[in-house]
SERO-4910 file (N, C-alpha, C, O; in steps of 0.05 Angstrom, whole numbers):
BEGIN
 pado doro    nc1    nc2    nc3   cac1   cac2   cac3    cc1    cc2    cc3    oc1    oc2    oc3
  Met    A     17    -24      0      0      0      0     18     25      0     41     24      7
  Phe    A      6     47     -8     20     73     -9     28     82     19     11     84     36
  Gln    A     53     87     22     63    100     47     87    117     39    103    110     23
  Cys    A     89    141     52    110    159     45    118    174     71    102    188     83
  Asp    A    143    171     78    154    187    101    159    215     90    173    219     71
  Ile    A    147    235    104    151    263     95    170    279    112    180    300    104
  Arg    A    175    269    136    195    280    154    197    262    178    181    243    180
  Asp    A    216    267    195    220    249    219    194    248    235    184    269    245
  Gly    A    183    224    238    159    220    255    133    227    241    112    224    254
  Val    A    133    235    216    109    242    202    108    227    175    128    228    160
  Cys    A     86    214    170     84    199    145     55    200    134     36    206    149
  Leu    A     53    194    109     27    191     96     23    161     92     41    147     83
  Lys    A     -1    151     98     -8    123     94    -35    122     80    -54    136     88
  Leu    A    -36    105     59    -62    101     47    -82     93     68    -76     75     85
  Leu    A   -105    106     69   -125     99     89   -136     71     85   -143     63     62
  Glu    A   -136     56    106   -147     28    106   -170     27    126   -172     44    143
  Glu    A   -186      6    124   -209      4    141   -201      5    171   -216     17    187
  Arg    A   -179     -6    178   -171     -6    206   -165     22    217   -163     26    241
  His    A   -162     42    199   -156     69    208   -182     85    215   -180    107    226
  Ala    A   -205     74    209   -230     89    212   -234    100    241   -241    124    243
  Pro    A   -229     85    262   -233     97    289   -214    121    294   -222    141    306
  Ala    A   -189    119    285   -170    141    290   -177    165    274   -175    188    284
  Val    A   -185    162    249   -193    184    232   -218    197    243   -219    222    245
  Phe    A   -238    181    250   -262    193    261   -256    208    287   -267    230    291
  Ala    A   -239    197    304   -232    211    329   -219    238    324   -225    257    338
  Ala    A   -202    239    304   -189    264    297   -210    285    287   -209    308    294
  Val    A   -228    276    270   -250    294    261   -267    303    285   -273    326    288
  Asp    A   -274    284    301   -292    290    324   -279    310    343   -293    328    353
  Arg    A   -253    308    348   -240    326    366   -237    354    354   -233    374    368
  Asn    A   -239    356    327   -234    381    313   -258    392    299   -256    409    281
  Arg    A   -282    384    307   -307    392    293   -309    423    291   -314    433    269
  Ala    A   -306    437    313   -310    466    312   -290    479    293   -298    497    278
  His    A   -266    469    293   -245    480    275   -251    473    246   -247    491    229
  Leu    A   -259    449    240   -263    439    212   -289    448    200   -290    453    175
  Arg    A   -310    450    215   -337    455    203   -339    483    190   -357    487    174
  Lys    A   -321    501    197   -321    528    184   -316    526    154   -324    543    139
  Trp    A   -301    505    146   -291    504    119   -298    479    103   -296    479     78
  Leu    A   -307    458    116   -311    433    103   -340    424    105   -350    421    127
  Pro    A   -353    419     83   -382    413     83   -389    385     95   -412    381    102
  Trp    A   -371    367     96   -376    339    104   -374    335    135   -383    314    145
  Val    A   -364    354    149   -358    350    178   -383    343    194   -383    324    210
  Asp    A   -404    358    191   -428    353    207   -442    327    199   -457    316    216
  Asp    A   -437    316    176   -448    291    168   -431    267    178   -440    244    177
  Thr    A   -407    273    187   -389    252    197   -396    248    227   -384    259    245
  Thr    A   -416    230    231   -427    227    258   -420    201    271   -427    196    294
  Ser    A   -405    184    257   -398    158    268   -373    146    255   -365    155    233
  Val    A   -361    126    268   -339    111    256   -349     98    230   -334     96    211
  Gly    A   -374     90    229   -386     77    205   -385     95    181   -379     86    159
  Tyr    A   -390    121    185   -389    140    163   -360    142    153   -356    142    129
  Thr    A   -342    143    171   -313    145    164   -305    119    149   -290    120    130
  Leu    A   -314     97    159   -308     71    146   -319     71    117   -305     61     99
  Asn    A   -343     81    113   -353     82     86   -336    100     68   -331     94     45
  Phe    A   -327    123     79   -310    141     64   -284    126     56   -275    128     33
  Ile    A   -272    112     75   -247     97     70   -252     76     49   -235     72     31
  Arg    A   -274     61     50   -280     41     30   -283     53      2   -273     42    -17
  Thr    A   -296     76      0   -298     90    -25   -271     98    -35   -265     96    -59
  Ser    A   -254    108    -17   -227    116    -25   -210     93    -34   -195     96    -53
  Leu    A   -213     70    -21   -198     46    -29   -208     37    -57   -191     27    -73
  Gln    A   -233     39    -63   -243     32    -89   -232     52   -110   -224     44   -132
  Gln    A   -231     77   -103   -219     97   -120   -189     90   -126   -180     92   -149
  Phe    A   -175     82   -106   -147     73   -109   -145     49   -127   -128     48   -145
  Ala    A   -162     29   -122   -162      5   -139   -168     11   -168   -158     -2   -186
  Asn    A   -184     31   -173   -191     39   -200   -171     59   -213   -175     68   -235
  Asn    A   -150     65   -198   -129     83   -208   -141    111   -213   -134    124   -233
  Glu    A   -158    120   -195   -171    146   -198   -163    166   -176   -175    187   -174
  Gly    A   -144    159   -160   -135    176   -138   -135    160   -112   -138    135   -113
  Phe    A   -132    174    -89   -133    160    -64   -135    180    -41   -132    204    -45
  Ala    A   -140    170    -17   -139    186      7   -118    174     26   -117    149     29
  Ala    A   -102    191     38    -82    181     56    -85    196     83    -93    219     84
  Gly    A    -79    181    104    -78    193    130    -51    207    134    -31    198    124
  Ile    A    -51    229    148    -27    243    156    -22    234    185    -38    240    202
  Trp    A     -1    219    189      5    207    215     29    220    228     50    221    217
  Cys    A     25    230    252     47    240    269     51    219    291     35    217    310
  Gly    A     72    203    287     75    180    305     52    161    299     46    154    276
  Asp    A     38    153    321     15    135    318    -12    150    317    -33    137    317
  Glu    A    -11    176    316    -36    192    317    -44    203    290    -27    213    275
  Cys    A    -69    200    283    -79    212    258    -81    242    262    -96    251    279
  Ala    A    -66    256    246    -65    286    248    -84    299    227    -90    322    229
  Gly    A    -92    283    207   -109    294    186   -109    275    162    -99    252    164
  Thr    A   -119    285    140   -118    269    115   -111    288     91   -113    312     93
  Ile    A   -102    275     70    -96    288     45   -105    269     23   -102    245     26
  Gly    A   -116    280      2   -125    262    -19   -123    274    -47   -123    299    -51
  Ala    A   -121    256    -66   -123    264    -94   -151    257   -103   -158    233   -105
  His    A   -167    277   -108   -194    272   -117   -193    259   -144   -172    255   -155
  Lys    A   -215    251   -154   -216    235   -179   -197    247   -200   -200    271   -208
  Ile    A   -179    231   -209   -160    240   -230   -174    242   -257   -189    224   -265
  Asp    A   -170    264   -270   -180    268   -297   -157    259   -316   -140    275   -324
  Trp    A   -158    234   -324   -137    223   -341   -137    234   -369   -116    238   -381
  Leu    A   -160    241   -379   -162    252   -406   -146    279   -408   -131    283   -427
  Asn    A   -149    295   -387   -135    321   -387   -111    321   -369    -97    341   -366
  Arg    A   -104    298   -357    -80    294   -341    -78    314   -318    -58    328   -315
  Lys    A   -100    316   -302   -100    334   -280   -115    322   -256   -130    303   -259
  Val    A   -110    334   -233   -123    325   -208   -125    349   -189   -109    368   -190
  Glu    A   -145    347   -171   -147    367   -150   -140    352   -124   -148    329   -119
  Ile    A   -125    365   -107   -119    353    -81   -132    369    -59   -136    394    -61
  Gly    A   -139    355    -38   -151    368    -14   -139    357     11   -126    336     11
  Tyr    A   -141    372     32   -129    365     58   -143    377     81   -157    397     78
  Trp    A   -139    366    104   -147    378    130   -127    369    151   -116    347    149
  Leu    A   -124    385    172   -105    378    193   -117    386    220   -129    408    222
  Ala    A   -114    369    239   -123    375    266   -109    400    276    -85    405    270
  Ser    A   -123    416    292   -112    442    300    -86    440    316    -69    458    313
  Lys    A    -82    419    332    -58    418    348    -33    413    331    -11    416    341
  Phe    A    -36    405    306    -13    399    288     -8    422    269     11    421    253
  Gln    A    -24    443    270    -21    465    251      3    482    258     12    483    281
  Gly    A     13    497    238     35    515    242     62    503    242     82    515    250
  Arg    A     64    478    234     90    463    233     99    457    205    120    444    201
  Gly    A     83    464    185     90    458    157     84    430    149     93    420    128
  Ile    A     68    416    165     61    388    159     45    385    134     51    368    117
  Val    A     24    402    130      8    400    106     24    408     82     20    396     61
  Thr    A     41    428     84     57    436     62     75    412     53     77    407     29
  Asp    A     87    399     72    104    375     65     87    353     53     96    339     35
  Ala    A     63    348     64     46    328     54     38    334     25     37    316      8
  Cys    A     31    359     20     24    367     -7     47    364    -26     44    354    -48
  Arg    A     71    371    -17     95    368    -34     98    339    -42    104    333    -65
  Ala    A     95    321    -23     98    292    -30     76    283    -49     82    268    -68
  Leu    A     52    292    -46     30    284    -64     34    296    -91     28    283   -112
  Ile    A     43    321    -92     47    334   -118     70    320   -133     68    315   -157
  Asp    A     92    313   -119    114    298   -131    103    272   -143    109    265   -166
  His    A     86    258   -128     74    233   -137     57    238   -163     58    223   -182
  Ala    A     41    259   -162     24    265   -185     40    270   -211     32    261   -232
  Phe    A     61    285   -208     77    292   -232     97    270   -239    101    265   -263
  Glu    A    109    256   -220    129    236   -226    118    209   -232    126    196   -251
  Glu    A     99    200   -216     88    173   -219     65    172   -238     64    155   -256
  Trp    A     46    191   -235     23    191   -253     28    206   -279     12    204   -298
  Lys    A     49    221   -280     55    237   -304     33    257   -312     27    261   -335
  Leu    A     21    269   -291      0    288   -296     12    314   -305     36    319   -301
  Asn    A     -4    331   -317      5    358   -326     -3    380   -307     10    401   -307
  Arg    A    -23    375   -290    -34    397   -274    -44    387   -248    -57    365   -246
  Val    A    -39    402   -227    -50    397   -200    -64    423   -191    -53    445   -194
  Glu    A    -88    420   -181   -103    442   -170   -108    439   -140   -110    417   -130
  Ile    A   -109    461   -126   -118    462    -98   -139    484    -97   -135    506   -105
  His    A   -163    477    -86   -185    496    -82   -187    501    -52   -188    482    -36
  Cys    A   -189    526    -44   -191    533    -16   -212    556    -13   -213    574    -30
  Ala    A   -228    554      8   -246    576     14   -229    602     16   -208    602     29
  Thr    A   -239    623      4   -223    648      4   -218    658     33   -197    671     37
  Gly    A   -235    653     51   -231    662     79   -213    644     96   -206    651    118
  Asn    A   -206    621     85   -189    602    100   -160    608     95   -147    596     78
  Lys    A   -150    628    109   -123    638    105   -101    617    108    -82    617     92
  Lys    A   -104    600    128    -83    579    133    -82    560    109    -61    552    100
  Ser    A   -106    551    100   -106    533     77    -96    546     52    -82    533     36
  Cys    A   -103    571     47    -94    585     23    -64    590     24    -52    593      3
  Ala    A    -52    591     47    -23    596     49     -7    572     39     15    576     30
  Val    A    -19    548     39     -4    524     31      3    525      1     27    524     -5
  Pro    A    -16    529    -17     -8    530    -45     10    554    -51     27    552    -69
  Lys    A      6    576    -37     24    599    -42     53    592    -35     71    598    -50
  Arg    A     57    578    -12     84    570     -4     96    551    -24    121    551    -28
  Leu    A     79    535    -37     89    515    -56     93    527    -84    101    512   -102
  Gly    A     87    552    -88     91    565   -114     69    562   -133     72    568   -157
  Phe    A     45    554   -124     22    553   -142     13    581   -150     19    600   -136
  Gln    A      0    583   -172    -11    609   -181    -41    610   -174    -55    590   -178
  Leu    A    -49    632   -164    -78    637   -160    -89    643   -187    -82    662   -200
  Glu    A   -108    626   -196   -118    628   -223   -146    639   -225   -156    646   -246
  Gly    A   -159    642   -202   -185    653   -202   -201    646   -177   -191    632   -159
  Val    A   -225    657   -176   -243    652   -153   -269    641   -164   -281    652   -183
  Leu    A   -277    619   -153   -303    607   -159   -323    619   -139   -322    613   -115
  Arg    A   -342    635   -149   -361    649   -132   -381    629   -121   -393    613   -136
  Lys    A   -386    631    -95   -407    615    -81   -405    586    -90   -425    574    -99
  Ala    A   -381    574    -89   -376    548   -100   -381    524    -81   -385    502    -90
  Gln    A   -382    530    -55   -385    508    -36   -404    516    -14   -402    537     -2
  Leu    A   -424    498     -8   -443    502     13   -432    491     39   -430    466     41
  Val    A   -426    508     58   -415    499     84   -431    513    106   -433    537    107
  Gly    A   -443    497    123   -458    508    145   -481    526    137   -487    546    151
  Gly    A   -494    520    115   -517    536    106   -509    561     91   -527    577     83
  Lys    A   -483    566     86   -474    590     72   -456    581     48   -441    561     50
  Tyr    A   -459    595     26   -442    590      3   -415    605      7   -415    629     13
  Leu    A   -393    591      3   -367    603      5   -354    605    -22   -357    587    -39
  Asp    A   -339    627    -27   -323    629    -51   -298    612    -47   -288    609    -25
  Ser    A   -288    602    -70   -263    585    -69   -242    597    -87   -247    603   -111
  Asn    A   -218    599    -76   -195    605    -93   -186    580   -107   -187    558    -96
  Val    A   -178    583   -132   -168    561   -148   -138    566   -153   -131    586   -166
  Tyr    A   -122    548   -143    -93    550   -147    -84    528   -166    -95    506   -164
  Gly    A    -66    534   -184    -57    514   -203    -27    512   -204    -12    532   -201
  Met    A    -17    488   -210     11    483   -214     13    464   -238      0    444   -240
  Leu    A     31    471   -256     36    455   -280     62    439   -275     80    447   -261
  Ala    A     63    415   -288     87    398   -284    112    413   -292    132    410   -278
  Arg    A    112    428   -313    137    441   -322    146    462   -302    170    466   -298
  Asp    A    127    475   -288    134    496   -268    144    482   -243    161    493   -229
  Trp    A    132    460   -236    141    445   -212    170    436   -215    185    437   -196
  Lys    A    176    426   -238    204    417   -243    224    440   -243    247    437   -234
  Lys    A    216    464   -251    233    487   -252    240    499   -224    260    512   -221
  Arg    A    223    493   -205    225    507   -179    251    499   -165    258    512   -145
  Gly    A    265    478   -174    291    471   -163    288    455   -139    308    447   -127
***
């Protein structure tokens, strides 16, 4: 299965069914923090819901359409990162992530994104990676900026979160630009 060490004590692991309790616990502990930006948080009400998400992600992996990985700090689930359904025709993918509040501010998501972007360009030979972030989510928007992505536009009222529509920034990175960054 997919596993990638991203720094000492921090790794990405393909989500497996056995991870459902740990992932759910991380979401449950961070509801207030996550629900501001992510539409699925309030629907994640049980380990069973998380297990279904993981099963869907494993099917996506089996179909070579992307995957979801846990971000692990030691033995603790710190968050997840995923490659949403790969558009093989246009050779592009969107990645998404979330991180528990106690792990923020350490560059963990930036390192996790870097590893996933490397995988997208080197292993899958994609041409383009996108990251979409709510315009008001400054911490999430800082990640693609740090990685050298270009802000390509704003999708107005693109995501319904907590009964309100949020605008989303669209950041893009091309394979040729990723290779040039040194």
